[in-house]
C-alpha positions in Angstrom: -68.2 55.3 11.4 -67.1 57.5 14.3 -67.6 54.8 17.0 -65.4 52.3 15.1 -62.7 55.0 14.8 -63.1 55.7 18.5 -62.8 52.1 19.4 -59.4 51.9 17.3 -58.1 54.8 19.3 -58.9 53.0 22.5 -56.6 50.3 21.5 -53.8 52.6 20.6 -50.1 51.8 21.3 -48.0 55.0 20.5 -44.7 53.2 20.6 -46.1 50.6 18.2 -47.3 53.4 16.0 -44.0 55.0 15.8 -42.2 51.6 15.0 -44.9 50.8 12.3 -44.7 54.1 10.8 -41.1 53.5 9.8 -42.2 50.5 7.9 -44.7 52.2 5.8 -43.1 55.6 5.2 -45.4 56.6 2.3 -48.2 57.1 4.8 -48.6 60.3 7.0 -47.8 59.2 10.5 -51.0 61.0 11.7 -52.9 58.6 9.7 -51.6 55.6 11.7 -53.4 54.9 15.0 -51.0 52.2 16.2 -53.3 49.1 16.8 -51.4 45.8 17.1 -52.3 43.2 14.4 -53.9 40.5 16.8 -56.2 43.2 18.3 -57.1 44.6 14.9 -58.1 41.0 13.6 -60.2 40.4 16.7 -61.9 43.6 16.2 -62.5 42.9 12.5 -64.3 39.7 13.5 -66.3 41.7 16.0 -67.5 44.1 13.3 -68.3 41.2 11.0 -70.6 39.8 13.6 -72.3 43.1 14.2 -74.7 45.3 12.2 -71.9 47.9 11.6 -70.0 46.0 8.9 -71.9 47.3 5.8 -72.2 50.9 7.1 -68.4 51.0 7.8 -67.5 49.4 4.4 -69.7 52.0 2.6 -67.6 54.8 4.0 -64.8 55.2 1.5 -62.3 56.5 1.6 -61.2 55.9 5.2 -58.8 58.3 6.9 -56.7 55.8 8.9 -54.4 53.0 8.0 -56.1 50.6 10.5 -59.4 51.5 9.0 -58.1 50.3 5.6 -56.9 47.1 7.2 -60.2 46.5 8.8 -61.9 47.0 5.4 -59.5 44.6 3.7 -60.2 41.8 6.2 -63.9 42.4 6.0 -63.8 42.4 2.2 -62.2 39.1 2.0 -64.4 37.4 4.4 -67.7 39.0 3.8 -69.3 36.0 1.9 -68.7 32.6 0.7 -69.9 34.0 -2.8 -66.7 34.5 -4.7 -68.4 37.0 -7.1 -69.5 39.2 -4.0 -66.0 39.1 -2.6 -64.2 40.1 -5.8 -66.9 42.9 -6.3 -66.1 44.2 -2.8 -62.3 43.9 -3.5 -62.7 45.8 -6.8 -64.5 48.5 -5.0 -61.8 48.8 -2.3 -58.5 48.3 -4.3 -58.4 51.9 -5.6 -58.2 53.1 -2.1 -55.2 50.9 -1.1 -52.3 53.3 -0.6 -49.5 51.1 0.9 -47.8 47.9 0.7 -48.8 46.5 4.0 -52.5 46.8 3.4 -52.1 45.3 0.0 -50.0 42.4 1.1 -52.2 41.1 3.8 -55.4 41.5 1.7 -55.6 38.3 -0.6 -58.3 36.2 1.2 -58.4 32.4 1.6 -61.4 31.9 -0.4 -59.2 32.6 -3.6 -57.9 29.0 -3.2 -61.5 27.6 -3.9 -61.9 29.6 -7.2 -58.5 29.6 -8.9 -59.8 30.0 -12.5 -62.3 32.8 -11.5 -59.5 34.6 -9.7 -56.9 34.2 -12.3 -59.3 36.0 -14.7 -59.3 38.8 -12.2 -55.6 38.8 -11.8 -55.2 39.5 -15.4 -57.5 42.5 -15.1 -55.8 43.8 -12.0 -52.2 43.5 -13.3 -53.1 45.8 -16.3 -54.4 48.6 -13.9 -52.9 52.0 -13.7 -53.2 51.9 -9.9 -49.9 50.9 -8.3 -51.4 48.7 -5.4 -53.8 47.0 -7.7 -50.9 45.7 -9.8 -49.0 44.8 -6.6 -52.1 42.9 -5.5 -52.2 40.9 -8.6 -48.7 39.9 -8.2 -49.0 39.0 -4.4 -52.1 37.0 -5.3 -50.1 34.9 -7.9 -47.3 34.5 -5.3 -49.7 33.3 -2.7 -52.0 31.0 -4.6 -50.4 30.0 -7.9 -46.8 28.8 -7.4 -47.6 25.2 -6.4 -50.1 23.0 -8.0 -51.9 25.7 -9.7 -48.6 27.1 -11.4 -48.5 27.6 -15.1 -45.5 28.8 -17.0 -47.7 31.7 -18.4 -47.8 33.2 -14.9 -44.2 34.0 -15.1 -44.7 35.7 -18.6 -47.4 37.7 -16.9 -45.4 39.0 -14.1 -42.4 39.6 -16.5 -44.7 41.7 -18.9 -45.2 44.2 -16.1 -42.9 47.1 -16.9 -43.4 49.8 -14.3 -41.0 52.1 -12.4 -43.1 52.1 -9.4 -40.9 50.7 -6.4 -43.7 48.7 -4.8 -44.4 47.0 -8.2 -41.0 45.9 -9.3 -40.2 44.8 -5.8 -43.3 42.6 -5.8 -42.3 41.2 -9.2 -38.8 40.4 -7.7 -40.4 38.9 -4.8 -42.7 36.6 -6.9 -39.7 35.5 -9.3 -37.5 34.7 -6.2 -40.3 32.3 -4.9 -40.7 30.9 -8.5 -36.9 30.0 -8.3 -37.6 28.3 -5.1 -40.6 26.4 -6.1 -40.5 26.2 -9.9 -36.8 26.4 -10.6 -36.7 24.6 -13.9 -39.7 26.8 -15.2 -38.4 30.0 -13.9 -34.8 29.7 -14.8 -35.1 30.3 -18.5 -36.6 33.7 -18.0 -33.6 34.9 -16.1 -31.1 33.4 -18.5 -32.9 35.3 -21.3 -32.0 38.6 -19.5 -35.1 40.2 -20.7 -36.4 41.3 -17.2 -35.9 44.7 -15.9 -32.5 44.9 -14.4 -33.7 45.8 -11.0 -36.3 42.9 -11.0 -33.7 40.3 -12.1 -31.1 41.4 -9.7 -33.3 41.6 -6.7 -35.1 38.3 -7.7 -31.7 36.6 -7.6 -30.5 38.3 -4.5 -33.7 37.1 -2.7 -33.4 33.5 -4.1 -29.8 33.1 -3.0 -30.6 34.0 0.6 -33.1 31.1 0.7 -32.1 27.9 2.4 -34.4 26.1 0.0 -32.0 26.6 -3.0 -28.8 24.5 -2.9 -25.3 26.0 -3.3 -24.8 24.8 -6.9 -28.0 26.6 -8.1 -27.0 29.6 -5.9 -23.6 29.9 -7.6 -25.2 29.7 -11.0 -27.9 32.3 -10.2 -25.2 34.8 -9.3 -23.7 34.6 -12.7 -27.0 35.9 -14.2 -27.0 39.2 -12.3 -27.2 42.1 -14.7 
């Protein structure tokens, strides 16, 4: 809706736009308005409380990065009904075109419905769309590495064999956190040396940078680089 876009431009910070554009180089700079995150979140809450939410969310695709971020926040908070939230997410995921929108997207409601969401993760991770696959991996990282963790989650991520940078980097990111939080379960996967070389080496690199892994484990992990 034009009035929403106009409001976003009223909040524009061009210096912030220039800085942020360097972080998401796959997006045309002209499609980034330059609205700081706290302002954008506050505006998302304002839209959610207004009568404009549904009309705005029906206008896909959006042109601007900030419009996509607004949509992501609204999709995750639109309802307490997990089926409605998942339906909104499924509707929007094909339009996600960058890592930043993807990674801020998984909503808190997922924590209340782990089995329902896990079924969707298995669907998303098999997608042809880059950021739908990344979204699945980021959701596993955010919600399934503590008390909901299962060994098969590691196998699910390891099964992803894609050349897209933002997919294999997400896999490495997930595995580095698995080494931090579930070391005994994750270690055999790296010892098997069956992972994509880029994923294995980057997961090790990120893990050894963490203060939550002791020096003995860090030294051993370094020997597993491919």
